[in-house]
N, CA, C and O of each residue as an XYZ file, in Angstrom:
464
protein
N       3.521    -13.334    -49.166
C       4.788    -13.378    -48.475
C       4.911    -14.711    -47.739
O       3.936    -15.256    -47.221
N       6.135    -15.211    -47.714
C       6.402    -16.496    -47.085
C       7.506    -16.333    -46.043
O       8.539    -15.729    -46.331
N       7.299    -16.870    -44.820
C       8.315    -16.753    -43.764
C       9.631    -17.434    -44.140
O       9.644    -18.506    -44.744
N      10.747    -16.779    -43.765
C      12.097    -17.314    -43.971
C      12.864    -17.099    -42.677
O      12.931    -15.982    -42.164
N      13.452    -18.190    -42.144
C      14.218    -18.070    -40.905
C      15.482    -18.906    -40.982
O      15.649    -19.730    -41.882
N      16.375    -18.679    -40.017
C      17.611    -19.435    -39.941
C      18.390    -19.048    -38.700
O      17.915    -18.273    -37.870
N      19.599    -19.598    -38.579
C      20.481    -19.330    -37.443
C      21.889    -19.078    -37.985
O      22.410    -19.864    -38.775
N      22.498    -17.967    -37.549
C      23.862    -17.644    -37.955
C      24.825    -18.048    -36.840
O      24.676    -17.648    -35.686
N      25.816    -18.853    -37.223
C      26.868    -19.303    -36.311
C      28.190    -18.769    -36.852
O      28.549    -19.035    -38.000
N      28.918    -18.012    -36.022
C      30.209    -17.460    -36.450
C      31.295    -18.027    -35.541
O      31.229    -17.907    -34.317
N      32.289    -18.644    -36.161
C      33.385    -19.279    -35.411
C      32.849    -20.218    -34.331
O      33.375    -20.269    -33.219
N      31.801    -20.955    -34.674
C      31.252    -21.963    -33.774
C      30.282    -21.448    -32.727
O      29.795    -22.234    -31.914
N      29.982    -20.150    -32.718
C      29.106    -19.567    -31.690
C      27.957    -18.787    -32.337
O      28.158    -18.127    -33.356
N      26.750    -18.858    -31.752
C      25.684    -17.977    -32.233
C      26.044    -16.539    -31.892
O      26.598    -16.273    -30.825
N      25.737    -15.620    -32.779
C      26.091    -14.207    -32.567
C      24.856    -13.339    -32.753
O      24.003    -13.618    -33.596
N      24.775    -12.270    -31.943
C      23.653    -11.353    -32.118
C      24.085    -10.122    -32.894
O      25.274     -9.828    -33.012
N      23.110     -9.416    -33.415
C      23.294     -8.184    -34.197
C      24.112     -8.405    -35.482
O      24.870     -7.529    -35.899
N      23.951     -9.569    -36.095
C      24.508     -9.794    -37.424
C      23.416     -9.376    -38.413
O      22.284     -9.852    -38.326
N      23.750     -8.500    -39.339
C      22.793     -8.070    -40.362
C      22.723     -9.149    -41.440
O      23.732     -9.508    -42.046
N      21.524     -9.651    -41.663
C      21.265    -10.655    -42.694
C      20.436     -9.959    -43.765
O      19.328     -9.496    -43.496
N      20.967     -9.886    -44.967
C      20.252     -9.216    -46.050
C      19.990    -10.207    -47.178
O      20.848    -11.004    -47.557
N      18.787    -10.125    -47.687
C      18.327    -11.053    -48.702
C      18.201    -10.324    -50.039
O      17.521     -9.301    -50.129
N      18.853    -10.845    -51.070
C      18.867    -10.212    -52.387
C      18.256    -11.162    -53.417
O      18.585    -12.348    -53.440
N      17.369    -10.645    -54.268
C      16.879    -11.500    -55.351
C      18.017    -11.833    -56.307
O      18.907    -11.011    -56.525
N      17.991    -13.028    -56.876
C      19.012    -13.389    -57.857
C      18.803    -12.536    -59.105
O      17.780    -11.868    -59.252
N      19.770    -12.569    -59.982
C      19.690    -11.768    -61.208
C      18.409    -12.066    -61.989
O      17.826    -11.169    -62.597
N      17.975    -13.319    -61.971
C      16.767    -13.711    -62.702
C      15.520    -13.055    -62.103
O      14.554    -12.786    -62.817
N      15.541    -12.798    -60.786
C      14.381    -12.232    -60.098
C      14.431    -10.727    -59.942
O      13.417    -10.117    -59.605
N      15.556    -10.120    -60.172
C      15.765     -8.717    -59.821
C      14.738     -7.776    -60.441
O      14.411     -6.751    -59.842
N      14.231     -8.091    -61.606
C      13.272     -7.213    -62.269
C      11.880     -7.316    -61.669
O      11.105     -6.362    -61.739
N      11.552     -8.457    -61.082
C      10.195     -8.643    -60.554
C      10.099     -8.433    -59.051
O       9.003     -8.230    -58.529
N      11.216     -8.479    -58.348
C      11.211     -8.309    -56.897
C      12.031     -7.072    -56.555
O      13.251     -7.064    -56.715
N      11.361     -6.036    -56.088
C      12.036     -4.759    -55.867
C      12.708     -4.657    -54.497
O      13.791     -4.081    -54.386
N      12.084     -5.207    -53.455
C      12.602     -4.982    -52.106
C      13.645     -6.019    -51.711
O      13.664     -7.143    -52.213
N      14.506     -5.603    -50.798
C      15.479     -6.517    -50.208
C      15.012     -6.816    -48.796
O      14.864     -5.901    -47.986
N      14.777     -8.087    -48.490
C      14.412     -8.477    -47.137
C      15.641     -8.452    -46.251
O      16.765     -8.617    -46.725
N      15.423     -8.245    -44.966
C      16.558     -8.222    -44.042
C      16.128     -8.593    -42.633
O      14.940     -8.672    -42.320
N      17.126     -8.818    -41.798
C      16.898     -9.151    -40.387
C      18.199     -8.936    -39.625
O      19.274     -8.825    -40.214
N      18.079     -8.881    -38.311
C      19.234     -8.924    -37.422
C      19.080    -10.162    -36.557
O      17.973    -10.506    -36.142
N      20.199    -10.831    -36.287
C      20.144    -12.008    -35.440
C      19.943    -11.608    -33.983
O      20.311    -10.510    -33.566
N      19.341    -12.539    -33.208
C      19.218    -12.330    -31.768
C      20.395    -13.016    -31.064
O      21.322    -13.481    -31.727
N      20.365    -13.083    -29.744
C      21.496    -13.655    -28.990
C      21.728    -15.133    -29.276
O      22.819    -15.648    -29.031
N      20.710    -15.818    -29.792
C      20.851    -17.231    -30.154
C      21.266    -17.389    -31.611
O      21.376    -18.508    -32.111
N      21.499    -16.255    -32.301
C      21.872    -16.294    -33.712
C      20.685    -16.447    -34.648
O      20.863    -16.554    -35.861
N      19.488    -16.458    -34.106
C      18.281    -16.683    -34.906
C      17.854    -15.410    -35.633
O      18.030    -14.298    -35.134
N      17.295    -15.599    -36.811
C      16.742    -14.465    -37.554
C      15.484    -14.888    -38.303
O      15.308    -16.058    -38.642
N      14.619    -13.917    -38.552
C      13.430    -14.079    -39.377
C      13.397    -12.894    -40.336
O      13.362    -11.743    -39.901
N      13.408    -13.168    -41.623
C      13.476    -12.118    -42.638
C      12.186    -11.292    -42.670
O      11.076    -11.819    -42.599
N      12.385     -9.978    -42.780
C      11.273     -9.034    -42.935
C      11.466     -8.254    -44.226
O      12.584     -7.876    -44.576
N      10.359     -8.017    -44.933
C      10.410     -7.204    -46.149
C       9.681     -5.889    -45.946
O      10.260     -4.814    -46.105
N       8.404     -5.981    -45.594
C       7.587     -4.783    -45.404
C       7.264     -4.589    -43.929
O       7.393     -3.484    -43.401
N       6.845     -5.662    -43.262
C       6.562     -5.588    -41.832
C       7.331     -6.694    -41.110
O       7.808     -7.634    -41.746
N       7.452     -6.589    -39.814
C       8.281     -7.490    -39.025
C       7.916     -8.953    -39.249
O       6.778     -9.365    -39.024
N       8.906     -9.735    -39.699
C       8.754    -11.174    -39.845
C       7.847    -11.623    -40.969
O       7.446    -12.787    -40.998
N       7.505    -10.729    -41.910
C       6.554    -11.101    -42.960
C       7.131    -12.030    -44.015
O       6.370    -12.706    -44.708
N       8.446    -12.086    -44.160
C       9.059    -12.997    -45.112
C       9.309    -12.364    -46.465
O       9.538    -11.160    -46.580
N       9.258    -13.209    -47.493
C       9.613    -12.783    -48.851
C       8.589    -13.272    -49.862
O       7.907    -14.270    -49.628
N       8.480    -12.566    -50.994
C       7.672    -13.094    -52.081
C       8.375    -14.285    -52.726
O       9.581    -14.464    -52.558
N       7.629    -15.090    -53.457
C       8.201    -16.255    -54.133
C       9.324    -15.821    -55.066
O       9.233    -14.783    -55.721
N      10.382    -16.623    -55.120
C      11.508    -16.336    -56.000
C      12.795    -16.939    -55.482
O      12.806    -17.639    -54.470
N      13.878    -16.663    -56.184
C      15.197    -17.167    -55.810
C      16.013    -16.037    -55.204
O      15.965    -14.899    -55.671
N      16.774    -16.370    -54.141
C      17.487    -15.360    -53.371
C      18.879    -15.833    -52.968
O      19.192    -17.023    -53.002
N      19.710    -14.853    -52.583
C      20.988    -15.107    -51.927
C      21.035    -14.241    -50.669
O      20.391    -13.193    -50.605
N      21.803    -14.686    -49.667
C      21.958    -13.923    -48.429
C      23.353    -13.331    -48.338
O      24.333    -13.927    -48.785
N      23.421    -12.132    -47.743
C      24.703    -11.540    -47.389
C      24.681    -11.252    -45.894
O      23.618    -11.164    -45.279
N      25.874    -11.107    -45.318
C      25.998    -10.940    -43.875
C      27.012     -9.852    -43.554
O      28.038     -9.719    -44.221
N      26.703     -9.077    -42.520
C      27.613     -8.061    -42.007
C      27.492     -8.085    -40.486
O      26.384     -8.101    -39.951
N      28.631     -8.087    -39.788
C      28.612     -8.132    -38.327
C      29.220     -6.846    -37.788
O      30.411     -6.777    -37.485
N      28.389     -5.850    -37.680
C      28.810     -4.551    -37.158
C      28.229     -4.349    -35.774
O      28.198     -5.269    -34.956
N      27.771     -3.138    -35.522
C      27.138     -2.859    -34.237
C      26.111     -1.753    -34.420
O      26.203     -0.942    -35.342
N      25.139     -1.736    -33.530
C      24.091     -0.725    -33.563
C      24.495      0.449    -32.683
O      24.856      0.269    -31.520
N      24.433      1.649    -33.242
C      24.622      2.865    -32.467
C      23.229      3.311    -32.044
O      22.474      3.860    -32.846
N      22.898      3.077    -30.805
C      21.540      3.354    -30.338
C      21.256      4.844    -30.210
O      20.093      5.244    -30.170
N      22.297      5.677    -30.143
C      22.116      7.128    -30.112
C      21.598      7.642    -31.454
O      20.678      8.459    -31.509
N      22.206      7.148    -32.535
C      21.803      7.585    -33.875
C      20.853      6.600    -34.553
O      20.308      6.888    -35.619
N      20.658      5.444    -33.932
C      19.818      4.375    -34.483
C      20.321      3.931    -35.862
O      19.533      3.663    -36.769
N      21.658      3.858    -35.996
C      22.266      3.407    -37.239
C      23.159      2.205    -36.977
O      23.803      2.095    -35.933
N      23.178      1.311    -37.951
C      24.000      0.110    -37.872
C      25.242      0.328    -38.726
O      25.142      0.838    -39.842
N      26.399     -0.047    -38.221
C      27.616      0.103    -39.007
C      28.843     -0.245    -38.210
O      28.852     -1.201    -37.434
N      29.882      0.544    -38.411
C      31.152      0.252    -37.757
C      31.943     -0.743    -38.560
O      31.506     -1.163    -39.632
N      33.086     -1.123    -38.072
C      33.862     -2.117    -38.817
C      33.127     -3.457    -38.847
O      32.559     -3.894    -37.845
N      33.149     -4.095    -40.012
C      32.535     -5.411    -40.184
C      33.483     -6.454    -39.604
O      34.587     -6.646    -40.112
N      33.050     -7.127    -38.538
C      33.896     -8.144    -37.894
C      34.115     -9.363    -38.800
O      34.942    -10.226    -38.504
N      33.367     -9.419    -39.901
C      33.553    -10.487    -40.886
C      34.454    -10.021    -42.035
O      34.648    -10.739    -43.016
N      35.000     -8.809    -41.898
C      35.954     -8.251    -42.865
C      35.420     -8.205    -44.300
O      36.187     -8.336    -45.254
N      34.110     -8.020    -44.450
C      33.509     -7.892    -45.778
C      33.424     -9.188    -46.565
O      33.038     -9.172    -47.734
N      33.775    -10.309    -45.949
C      33.833    -11.597    -46.658
C      32.482    -12.087    -47.160
O      32.421    -12.880    -48.099
N      31.398    -11.621    -46.540
C      30.065    -12.145    -46.873
C      29.111    -11.045    -47.340
O      27.896    -11.235    -47.295
N      29.637     -9.889    -47.790
C      28.797     -8.746    -48.150
C      28.410     -8.676    -49.632
O      27.497     -7.931    -49.988
N      29.071     -9.421    -50.483
C      28.822     -9.327    -51.919
C      27.810    -10.387    -52.356
O      28.105    -11.580    -52.284
N      26.619     -9.970    -52.810
C      25.616    -10.953    -53.237
C      26.109    -11.853    -54.374
O      25.678    -13.001    -54.483
N      27.003    -11.343    -55.216
C      27.503    -12.147    -56.333
C      28.410    -13.276    -55.866
O      28.594    -14.260    -56.583
N      28.980    -13.144    -54.665
C      29.881    -14.164    -54.124
C      29.198    -15.073    -53.105
O      29.815    -16.012    -52.602
N      27.928    -14.802    -52.795
C      27.233    -15.543    -51.738
C      27.071    -17.015    -52.086
O      26.744    -17.379    -53.216
N      27.310    -17.842    -51.087
C      27.116    -19.283    -51.240
C      25.790    -19.728    -50.616
O      25.412    -20.895    -50.716
N      25.084    -18.786    -49.968
C      23.808    -19.116    -49.335
C      22.699    -18.702    -50.288
O      22.317    -17.535    -50.363
N      22.191    -19.700    -51.020
C      21.155    -19.479    -52.025
C      19.950    -20.341    -51.673
O      20.093    -21.449    -51.156
N      18.762    -19.820    -51.960
C      17.551    -20.584    -51.666
C      16.389    -20.082    -52.513
O      16.443    -18.999    -53.096
N      15.340    -20.895    -52.567
C      14.140    -20.570    -53.317
C      12.962    -20.491    -52.370
O      12.795    -21.343    -51.497
N      12.149    -19.464    -52.544
C      10.915    -19.315    -51.776
C       9.756    -19.693    -52.678
O       9.599    -19.147    -53.771
N       8.945    -20.636    -52.209
C       7.722    -21.045    -52.900
C       6.565    -20.506    -52.067
O       6.568    -20.628    -50.843
N       5.587    -19.915    -52.725
C       4.439    -19.325    -52.036
C       3.837    -20.300    -51.021
O       3.547    -21.451    -51.346
N       3.653    -19.823    -49.791
C       3.014    -20.563    -48.698
C       3.777    -21.800    -48.229
O       3.181    -22.687    -47.618
N       5.077    -21.880    -48.497
C       5.914    -22.968    -47.980
C       7.046    -22.337    -47.189
O       8.076    -21.993    -47.769
N       6.884    -22.172    -45.853
C       7.918    -21.528    -45.033
C       9.296    -22.153    -45.260
O       9.422    -23.363    -45.451
N      10.321    -21.304    -45.234
C      11.701    -21.728    -45.487
C      12.487    -21.661    -44.181
O      12.550    -20.612    -43.541
N      13.085    -22.788    -43.790
C      13.995    -22.828    -42.652
C      15.384    -23.116    -43.204
O      15.655    -24.227    -43.660
N      16.258    -22.123    -43.166
C      17.604    -22.257    -43.713
C      18.555    -23.001    -42.778
O      19.691    -23.295    -43.148
N      18.087    -23.307    -41.563
C      18.918    -24.035    -40.609
C      20.117    -23.218    -40.164
O      20.059    -21.990    -40.105
N      21.215    -23.919    -39.846
C      22.448    -23.260    -39.376
C      23.284    -22.803    -40.554
O      23.575    -23.574    -41.468
N      23.664    -21.542    -40.518
C      24.547    -20.964    -41.527
C      25.869    -20.672    -40.826
O      25.949    -19.791    -39.969
N      26.902    -21.418    -41.198
C      28.209    -21.331    -40.547
C      29.106    -20.322    -41.271
O      29.369    -20.465    -42.465
N      29.571    -19.308    -40.547
C      30.474    -18.295    -41.081
C      31.739    -18.249    -40.219
O      31.747    -18.737    -39.088
N      32.806    -17.657    -40.764
C      34.042    -17.503    -40.002
C      34.550    -16.073    -40.131
O      34.254    -15.377    -41.103
N      35.319    -15.649    -39.136
C      35.888    -14.298    -39.168
C      37.206    -14.250    -39.930
O      37.680    -13.166    -40.267
N      37.805    -15.407    -40.208
C      39.049    -15.397    -40.970
C      39.103    -16.505    -41.981
O      40.091    -16.632    -42.705
């Protein structure tokens, strides 16, 4: 597993509780079963986890999707209306693509998104 991190900026501001989901590309889908994911913190920072916290991803090619909902701490479920209006939820439409090489940590830097 290789660490993958980045920062989500929405409308010019870092946002917390943005769901960042990592999907293998079509070429990798048969060899990589799990989808890595993370939630951003108050600075917009995230570190992808697959099996354990912050463990990263196996080598391969990936795309990211984003959803900005909210956590219901009573039910421990994430959802609600997507403040990004579903614009970044389809892996086939994702413009955030990257490759993970074994033992070479990936820093995706700032990922700029908009609500409209």
